[in-house]
C-alpha positions as CSV (number, residue, x, y, z in Angstrom):
1,X,176.4,131.8,-49.3
2,X,176.9,129.6,-52.3
3,X,178.7,126.2,-52.0
4,X,181.9,126.1,-54.0
5,X,182.2,123.1,-56.3
6,X,185.7,121.6,-56.1
7,X,185.5,118.4,-58.1
8,X,183.5,116.8,-61.0
9,X,182.4,113.2,-60.4
10,X,180.3,112.2,-63.3
11,X,177.5,113.2,-65.8
12,X,173.9,112.6,-64.8
13,X,171.1,111.3,-67.0
14,X,168.2,113.7,-67.9
15,X,167.3,116.5,-70.2
16,X,169.0,119.2,-68.2
17,X,172.3,117.3,-68.4
18,X,173.2,117.8,-64.7
19,X,176.6,117.0,-63.4
20,X,177.4,115.2,-60.1
21,X,179.9,117.4,-58.2
22,X,181.7,117.5,-54.9
23,X,181.2,120.7,-52.9
24,X,183.7,122.4,-50.6
25,X,181.4,121.4,-47.7
26,X,182.2,117.8,-48.4
27,X,178.7,117.0,-49.8
28,X,177.8,115.7,-53.2
29,X,175.4,117.7,-55.4
30,X,173.5,117.2,-58.7
31,X,174.4,120.5,-60.4
32,X,172.3,122.0,-63.2
33,X,173.9,124.8,-65.2
34,X,172.5,128.0,-66.4
35,X,173.1,127.1,-70.1
36,X,171.4,123.7,-69.8
37,X,169.4,122.6,-72.9
38,X,166.0,123.0,-71.3
39,X,165.9,126.7,-70.2
40,X,167.8,129.0,-67.9
41,X,164.6,129.4,-65.8
42,X,164.7,125.7,-65.0
43,X,167.2,126.6,-62.3
44,X,164.8,129.2,-60.8
45,X,162.0,126.6,-60.9
46,X,164.1,124.0,-59.1
47,X,165.1,126.3,-56.3
48,X,161.6,127.9,-55.8
49,X,159.6,124.7,-55.9
50,X,162.2,122.8,-53.8
51,X,161.8,125.5,-51.1
52,X,158.0,125.2,-51.2
53,X,158.2,121.4,-51.0
54,X,160.5,121.6,-48.0
55,X,158.2,124.2,-46.3
56,X,155.3,121.7,-46.7
57,X,157.4,118.9,-45.1
58,X,157.8,116.8,-48.2
59,X,160.8,114.6,-48.7
60,X,163.0,116.6,-51.1
61,X,166.8,117.0,-51.3
62,X,168.3,120.0,-49.8
63,X,168.8,122.7,-52.5
64,X,171.7,125.1,-52.6
65,X,173.4,127.6,-54.8
66,X,176.6,126.1,-56.2
67,X,179.4,128.3,-57.5
68,X,181.4,126.7,-60.3
69,X,184.6,128.5,-61.1
70,X,186.0,129.3,-64.5
71,X,189.1,127.3,-63.5
72,X,187.1,124.2,-62.8
73,X,185.2,124.4,-66.1
74,X,188.4,125.0,-68.1
75,X,190.2,122.1,-66.4
76,X,187.3,119.6,-66.5
77,X,186.7,118.3,-70.1
78,X,183.5,116.6,-69.0
79,X,181.8,119.9,-68.1
80,X,180.1,120.4,-71.4
81,X,176.6,120.7,-72.8
82,X,175.6,118.4,-75.7
83,X,173.3,120.4,-78.1
84,X,173.1,117.6,-80.6
85,X,175.2,118.8,-83.5
86,X,177.5,120.7,-81.3
87,X,178.8,120.9,-77.8
88,X,179.5,123.9,-75.6
89,X,181.3,124.4,-72.3
90,X,179.2,124.6,-69.1
91,X,178.9,128.2,-67.9
92,X,180.8,129.2,-64.9
93,X,179.1,131.1,-62.1
94,X,176.1,130.4,-59.8
95,X,174.3,127.1,-60.6
96,X,171.5,125.1,-58.9
97,X,172.6,122.2,-56.7
98,X,170.4,119.5,-55.3
99,X,172.0,117.3,-52.5
100,X,172.6,113.9,-54.0
101,X,170.2,111.4,-52.5
102,X,171.7,108.3,-50.7
103,X,175.2,107.1,-51.4
104,X,177.3,106.0,-54.3
105,X,177.1,102.3,-53.4
106,X,174.9,100.1,-55.7
107,X,171.4,99.5,-54.3
108,X,171.4,102.6,-52.0
109,X,169.4,104.7,-54.5
110,X,167.2,103.3,-57.3
111,X,164.6,105.0,-59.5
112,X,162.4,101.9,-59.9
113,X,161.0,99.3,-57.4
114,X,158.9,96.2,-58.1
115,X,155.3,96.4,-57.0
116,X,155.9,94.4,-53.8
117,X,158.8,96.7,-52.7
118,X,156.9,99.9,-53.8
119,X,154.0,99.0,-51.5
120,X,156.5,98.8,-48.6
121,X,158.0,102.3,-49.1
122,X,158.2,104.0,-45.7
123,X,156.6,107.3,-46.8
124,X,154.4,106.1,-49.7
125,X,151.6,108.4,-48.4
126,X,153.7,111.4,-49.3
127,X,152.9,110.8,-53.0
128,X,149.6,112.4,-52.2
129,X,151.3,115.4,-50.8
130,X,153.7,115.9,-53.8
131,X,150.7,115.5,-56.1
132,X,149.1,118.5,-54.4
133,X,152.4,120.5,-54.8
134,X,152.8,119.6,-58.5
135,X,149.2,120.6,-59.2
136,X,149.7,123.9,-57.4
137,X,152.9,124.7,-59.2
138,X,151.6,123.5,-62.6
139,X,154.3,120.9,-63.1
140,X,154.2,120.2,-66.9
141,X,156.3,117.0,-66.6
142,X,155.7,113.7,-64.9
143,X,156.6,113.5,-61.2
144,X,160.1,112.2,-60.6
145,X,161.1,110.3,-57.5
146,X,164.0,108.1,-56.4
147,X,164.1,105.6,-53.6
148,X,166.9,105.5,-51.0
149,X,167.8,103.3,-48.1
150,X,170.7,103.1,-45.7
151,X,173.0,100.2,-45.5
152,X,171.4,97.1,-43.9
153,X,167.9,98.6,-44.2
154,X,165.3,96.7,-46.1
155,X,162.7,99.3,-46.8
156,X,163.2,102.3,-49.1
157,X,162.1,105.9,-48.6
158,X,160.8,108.0,-51.5
159,X,162.6,111.3,-52.2
160,X,161.0,113.7,-54.7
161,X,163.4,115.3,-57.3
162,X,163.4,117.4,-60.4
163,X,161.1,120.5,-60.2
164,X,162.4,122.1,-63.4
165,X,159.1,121.9,-65.3
166,X,157.1,123.5,-62.6
167,X,155.5,126.7,-63.8
168,X,155.7,125.2,-67.3
169,X,159.5,125.2,-67.5
170,X,160.8,128.4,-69.1
171,X,157.4,129.8,-70.0
172,X,156.2,130.7,-66.4
173,X,152.6,130.0,-67.1
174,X,150.0,127.5,-65.8
175,X,148.4,125.1,-68.2
176,X,146.4,122.7,-66.1
177,X,146.1,119.3,-67.6
178,X,144.9,116.4,-65.5
179,X,147.6,113.9,-66.3
180,X,150.5,116.3,-65.9
181,X,152.6,116.5,-62.7
182,X,151.6,113.0,-61.7
183,X,153.6,109.8,-61.0
184,X,153.5,107.3,-63.8
185,X,152.4,104.4,-61.6
186,X,148.9,104.3,-60.0
187,X,150.3,102.0,-57.3
188,X,151.4,105.1,-55.3
189,X,147.8,106.4,-55.2
190,X,146.1,103.2,-54.4
191,X,145.6,103.8,-50.7
192,X,144.1,107.3,-51.1
193,X,140.6,107.1,-49.6
194,X,139.6,110.8,-49.4
195,X,140.9,114.3,-48.6
196,X,142.3,113.1,-45.3
197,X,144.9,111.1,-47.3
198,X,146.4,114.3,-48.5
199,X,147.1,115.6,-45.0
200,X,149.0,117.3,-43.5
201,X,150.6,118.5,-46.8
202,X,147.5,119.8,-48.5
203,X,146.5,122.1,-45.7
204,X,150.1,123.3,-45.4
205,X,150.1,124.3,-49.0
206,X,146.6,125.9,-49.0
207,X,147.6,128.0,-45.9
208,X,151.2,128.6,-46.7
209,X,152.0,132.2,-45.7
210,X,152.7,134.6,-48.5
211,X,155.9,135.6,-46.7
212,X,157.2,132.0,-47.1
213,X,156.6,132.0,-50.9
214,X,158.1,135.5,-51.3
215,X,161.2,134.5,-49.2
216,X,161.8,131.5,-51.4
217,X,161.4,133.6,-54.6
218,X,163.9,136.2,-53.2
219,X,166.6,133.5,-52.9
220,X,166.6,132.9,-56.7
221,X,169.5,134.7,-58.4
222,X,168.1,137.2,-60.9
223,X,170.5,135.9,-63.6
224,X,168.5,132.7,-63.6
225,X,165.4,134.5,-65.0
226,X,166.9,137.3,-67.0
227,X,166.8,139.8,-64.1
228,X,163.1,140.7,-64.8
229,X,161.8,141.2,-61.3
230,X,158.3,142.1,-62.6
231,X,158.0,138.6,-64.1
232,X,159.1,137.0,-60.9
233,X,156.6,139.1,-58.9
234,X,153.8,138.1,-61.4
235,X,154.7,134.4,-61.0
236,X,154.5,134.6,-57.2
237,X,151.2,136.5,-57.3
238,X,149.7,133.9,-59.6
239,X,151.1,131.1,-57.4
240,X,149.5,132.6,-54.3
241,X,146.2,132.9,-56.0
242,X,146.2,129.3,-57.0
243,X,146.3,128.0,-53.4
244,X,142.5,127.9,-53.5
245,X,142.4,125.7,-56.6
246,X,144.6,122.8,-55.5
247,X,141.7,120.6,-54.6
248,X,139.9,121.3,-57.9
249,X,143.1,120.3,-59.8
250,X,143.4,117.1,-57.8
251,X,139.8,116.3,-58.6
252,X,140.6,116.7,-62.3
253,X,143.2,114.0,-62.0
254,X,140.9,111.8,-59.9
255,X,138.2,111.9,-62.5
256,X,140.6,111.1,-65.4
257,X,140.7,107.9,-67.3
258,X,143.7,106.8,-65.1
259,X,141.2,106.3,-62.2
260,X,144.0,106.7,-59.7
261,X,142.0,106.6,-56.5
262,X,140.1,103.3,-56.5
263,X,139.4,103.4,-52.8
264,X,138.0,107.0,-52.7
265,X,134.4,106.9,-51.5
266,X,134.4,103.3,-50.2
267,X,134.1,100.9,-53.1
268,X,135.6,103.4,-55.5
269,X,132.5,104.0,-57.6
270,X,132.0,107.5,-56.3
271,X,135.4,108.7,-57.4
272,X,133.9,109.7,-60.8
273,X,131.1,112.0,-59.6
274,X,129.2,112.2,-56.4
275,X,132.1,110.9,-54.3
276,X,133.9,114.2,-54.9
277,X,130.9,116.2,-53.9
278,X,130.3,114.1,-50.8
279,X,134.0,114.4,-49.7
280,X,134.0,118.2,-50.1
281,X,130.6,118.6,-48.4
282,X,131.9,116.7,-45.4
283,X,134.9,119.0,-45.2
284,X,132.8,122.1,-45.5
285,X,130.4,120.9,-42.8
286,X,133.2,120.0,-40.5
287,X,134.8,123.4,-40.9
288,X,131.5,125.1,-40.0
289,X,131.1,122.9,-36.9
290,X,134.6,123.7,-35.8
């Protein structure tokens, strides 16, 4: 069942030109429309990747189908898409909705924290888990996150948003580049010391049942990807096959010029070469013993 949008609140920043809207369930959603400037499939990517992130236990907003009526579009001047030289009305129908993180009061949700506050984020370790997911899904964009806290709380919690460029946005292919799908600040990876730092999320992704992935794909409305079921099936098959490559893709980032894992392998010197072999050999031997 889709949530019915009943009121427009304000326009959001970002390339998809999402709109903040109130649902009939009393909750607030960031709504992305089918005719957004990026691609119609962005909505499919958002729902599918959000479901996979949630299944892995990562901090991600609840994702819902949101029904926007013709009446609401016609009676809300702000519901329009800016195409540069022209503007068009937002399409009515089923849209993607992501539960708005935090509240509307200043300071409850921010997209940047100074280094000192970033180091104190409650779930900072989850950046390793979302890295694994972004590598698996071939996120062609930088990792986006916001930081939320309740009133009278001092420390923030990271929440991972914006999965539209997973599967290479509208192209539904995988182009693995080491510096794609990663957060722009190395600070969030500083405490990673080895494969154990990626747990439990890495194992959850590598062993995610095929039924879970198919179930998530079946929730995506066909109109979000042109109704081509064969293309959706091909995407899921490729995604399932990539589960065995997640560690390899993480290694590619680890060996990049960013040098994101300074504590991997003790003093950090091994993160370029033998450290990766040593870490993987240790996992292999432990698996044999167990």
